[in-house]
C-alpha positions in Angstrom: -27.0 -149.1 129.9 -27.3 -150.7 126.5 -23.6 -151.3 125.9 -23.0 -154.8 124.5 -26.6 -155.1 123.2 -25.3 -154.7 119.7 -23.8 -158.0 118.6 -22.1 -159.5 115.5 -24.4 -162.5 115.2 -26.1 -162.7 111.8 -29.6 -161.9 113.0 -31.5 -159.7 110.5 -34.2 -158.5 112.9 -32.4 -156.8 115.7 -33.8 -153.8 117.6 -32.6 -152.2 120.9 -34.9 -150.3 123.1 -34.1 -148.5 126.4 -36.6 -147.5 129.0 -35.4 -145.5 132.0 -36.9 -146.5 135.3 -36.6 -144.2 138.3 -35.9 -146.4 141.3 -35.2 -143.5 143.7 -31.6 -144.7 144.0 -28.5 -143.7 142.2 -27.4 -146.9 140.3 -23.9 -147.0 138.9 -22.3 -149.3 136.3 -21.6 -152.9 137.1 -18.1 -154.3 136.6 -17.5 -154.9 132.9 -20.0 -152.0 132.4 -23.1 -152.7 130.4 -21.6 -155.7 128.6 -21.6 -157.7 131.9 -25.4 -158.0 131.9 -26.3 -157.5 128.2 -24.2 -160.4 127.2 -25.7 -162.6 129.9 -29.1 -162.1 128.3 -27.8 -162.5 124.7 -25.7 -165.6 125.3 -28.4 -167.4 127.3 -31.0 -166.6 124.6 -28.7 -168.0 121.9 -28.5 -171.3 123.9 -32.3 -171.4 124.2 -32.6 -171.0 120.5 -30.2 -173.8 120.0 -32.2 -176.0 122.3 -35.5 -175.2 120.5 -33.9 -175.9 117.1 -32.2 -179.0 118.3 -28.8 -177.7 117.4 -25.6 -177.9 119.4 -24.8 -174.5 121.0 -21.3 -174.4 119.4 -22.7 -175.2 115.9 -25.4 -172.5 116.2 -22.9 -169.9 117.1 -20.6 -170.9 114.2 -23.6 -170.7 111.9 -24.5 -167.2 113.1 -20.9 -166.1 112.9 -20.1 -167.5 109.5 -18.7 -164.2 108.3 -16.7 -163.5 111.5 -13.4 -165.5 111.3 -12.0 -164.2 114.6 -15.1 -165.0 116.4 -15.3 -168.5 114.9 -11.7 -169.1 115.8 -12.0 -168.5 119.5 -15.2 -170.6 119.7 -13.7 -173.5 117.8 -10.5 -173.3 119.9 -12.2 -173.2 123.3 -14.5 -176.1 122.3 -11.4 -178.2 121.5 -9.6 -177.2 124.7 -12.7 -178.2 126.8 -13.3 -181.4 124.8 -16.9 -180.1 124.2 -18.3 -183.4 123.0 -16.9 -185.6 125.8 -19.6 -186.5 128.4 -18.8 -185.8 132.0 -20.3 -187.8 134.9 -22.4 -185.5 137.0 -21.1 -182.3 135.3 -22.2 -180.1 132.4 -20.5 -177.8 130.0 -21.8 -174.4 129.0 -20.5 -172.0 126.3 -20.6 -168.2 125.9 -19.0 -165.7 123.6 -18.4 -162.0 123.7 -16.8 -159.4 121.3 -16.8 -156.7 124.0 -14.3 -153.8 123.7 -13.1 -155.1 120.3 -11.7 -158.4 121.8 -13.2 -161.8 120.9 -13.5 -164.0 123.9 -15.1 -167.5 124.2 -15.4 -169.5 127.4 -16.6 -172.9 128.4 -17.6 -173.5 132.1 -17.7 -177.0 133.7 -20.2 -177.1 136.6 -21.9 -179.5 138.9 -25.1 -179.0 140.8 -26.3 -180.2 144.2 -30.1 -180.5 143.5 -30.9 -180.8 147.2 -29.3 -177.6 148.3 -29.3 -175.7 145.0 -25.6 -175.0 145.2 -23.6 -174.7 141.9 -19.9 -175.5 141.8 -17.8 -174.2 139.0 -14.9 -176.7 138.6 -13.1 -175.3 135.6 -13.3 -172.5 133.0 -11.5 -172.6 129.6 -11.0 -169.3 128.0 -9.7 -168.2 124.5 -9.1 -164.5 123.9 -8.2 -162.7 120.7 -7.3 -159.1 121.4 -5.9 -158.3 118.0 -2.3 -157.4 118.6 -1.1 -159.0 121.9 1.5 -156.7 123.4 1.8 -158.5 126.7 0.3 -162.1 126.5 1.1 -163.0 130.1 -0.7 -159.8 131.3 -3.7 -160.7 129.0 -3.8 -164.1 130.6 -3.7 -162.6 134.1 -6.6 -160.2 133.2 -8.7 -163.1 131.9 -8.1 -165.0 135.2 -9.2 -162.0 137.2 -12.3 -161.4 135.1 -13.3 -165.1 135.2 -12.8 -165.2 139.0 -14.8 -162.1 139.5 -17.5 -163.2 137.0 -17.9 -166.5 138.9 -18.4 -164.6 142.1 -20.9 -162.2 140.5 -22.8 -165.1 139.1 -23.0 -167.2 142.2 -22.8 -164.9 145.2 -22.6 -161.1 144.9 -25.6 -158.9 145.5 -26.7 -155.6 147.2 -29.9 -155.7 149.2 -31.9 -152.5 149.7 -34.5 -152.8 152.4 -36.7 -149.9 153.4 -34.5 -147.6 151.4 -31.3 -148.7 153.2 -28.4 -150.7 151.7 -27.8 -153.6 154.1 -24.3 -154.6 152.9 -21.6 -152.2 154.3 -18.3 -154.2 154.0 -17.0 -157.7 153.2 -18.4 -159.2 156.4 -21.8 -158.7 154.9 -21.1 -158.6 151.1 -20.5 -162.1 149.9 -17.6 -162.5 147.5 -16.0 -165.6 146.0 -13.4 -167.4 148.2 -10.2 -169.0 147.1 -11.6 -172.4 147.8 -14.5 -171.7 145.5 -12.5 -170.3 142.6 -12.5 -172.6 139.5 -9.4 -173.9 137.8 -8.8 -171.6 134.8 -7.1 -172.3 131.5 -6.4 -169.4 129.2 -5.2 -169.4 125.6 -4.3 -166.1 123.9 -4.7 -166.3 120.1 -3.8 -162.9 118.7 -4.6 -161.7 115.2 -1.7 -160.0 113.6 -2.4 -156.7 112.1 -5.8 -156.3 113.7 -6.5 -153.3 115.9 -5.9 -153.4 119.6 -8.8 -154.7 121.7 -9.6 -153.8 125.3 -8.6 -156.4 127.9 -9.4 -154.9 131.3 -12.9 -156.1 131.5 -13.1 -158.5 128.5 -12.9 -161.6 130.6 -16.0 -161.2 132.7 -19.0 -161.0 130.3 -18.9 -164.7 129.1 -18.5 -166.2 132.5 -22.0 -165.9 133.9 -23.8 -167.0 130.8 -21.4 -170.0 130.4 -22.3 -171.1 133.9 -26.0 -170.6 133.3 -25.9 -172.5 130.0 -23.9 -175.3 131.7 -26.6 -175.7 134.4 -29.3 -175.8 131.6 -27.5 -178.6 129.8 -26.9 -180.4 133.0 -30.6 -180.2 134.1 -32.2 -180.8 130.7 -33.3 -177.2 130.2 -33.6 -175.4 133.6 -32.8 -171.8 132.9 -31.4 -169.3 135.4 -32.3 -165.8 134.5 -31.6 -163.8 137.7 -28.1 -162.9 139.0 -26.8 -164.1 141.3 -27.7 -167.8 141.1 -28.4 -168.2 144.8 -29.3 -171.7 146.1 -33.0 -170.7 146.8 -33.3 -169.3 143.3 -31.8 -172.4 141.7 -34.1 -174.7 143.7 -37.1 -172.6 142.7 -36.0 -172.9 139.0 -35.6 -176.7 139.4 -39.1 -177.0 140.9 -40.9 -174.7 138.4 
C-alpha cells in the first residue's frame, strides 16, 4: 500500500505512515501496484512546491536529484524531446518522474482543456526510460506505450462505483476505458545505462502518466490542481470553479 512512497529526491524530512481503513470490501492492488497512486501524489506535490517557490518544475527536480545522474538524464532528455520551453497555443505541458521498480522514467504530457465541458484531451506524451541494461529495446518501447495508454485511461475515465454495497460496473459496456480515438501520440526513447542492474519494465510506464497530465492542466489553468482520480469532467469543472 505504501510502495513508491520512498523516493530518491533529496528531501531531508521524509516520513511514511500507513493507516488501515476497513471499508467492508476486499480491495486489491491497482495496475502498477502501489506506485501508480503514490507517485501521483508525490509528483503533483513536487509541482506545487515548484509553483510556490517560483521555480520551473524541470529545474526543481534537477535540483532535488543533483546526486542522481540517471534520474537527471531521463528528465533532461524528455524536456528536450518535448521542447519544454516552447509555448503552445491552447495547450499545456506537464512533467512527472518515477524510479519505480529500479527503472528511471520521465514523461511530459501535452494536454488541452475544454473549460465549458471540463473534458481533458491528451494530445501527446513523450517518455524517456532508463532500465539499466536494455535487453530488448523494442519490447521496452512497446511496454512504455502500453503503460502510457493505460495510464491515460486510468487518469481520465476508469473507476469502480460501489452503491449500497454493490459494484455497478460488470463489463466493458459499463466500465469506461480509453478508446483508440482518445489515445495520445506517444514518443519513447530508451536510454540504457551500461553496467547498471536490470530494472523492471512491466509496469514502469504507468506511474508518471497521470501526474504529468494533472501537472499539465495546472500549468494550463494557472494553478488549478486535480487531486482525485479519475479526472472526470464534473470534477474538473468543480476544480475550475473552486
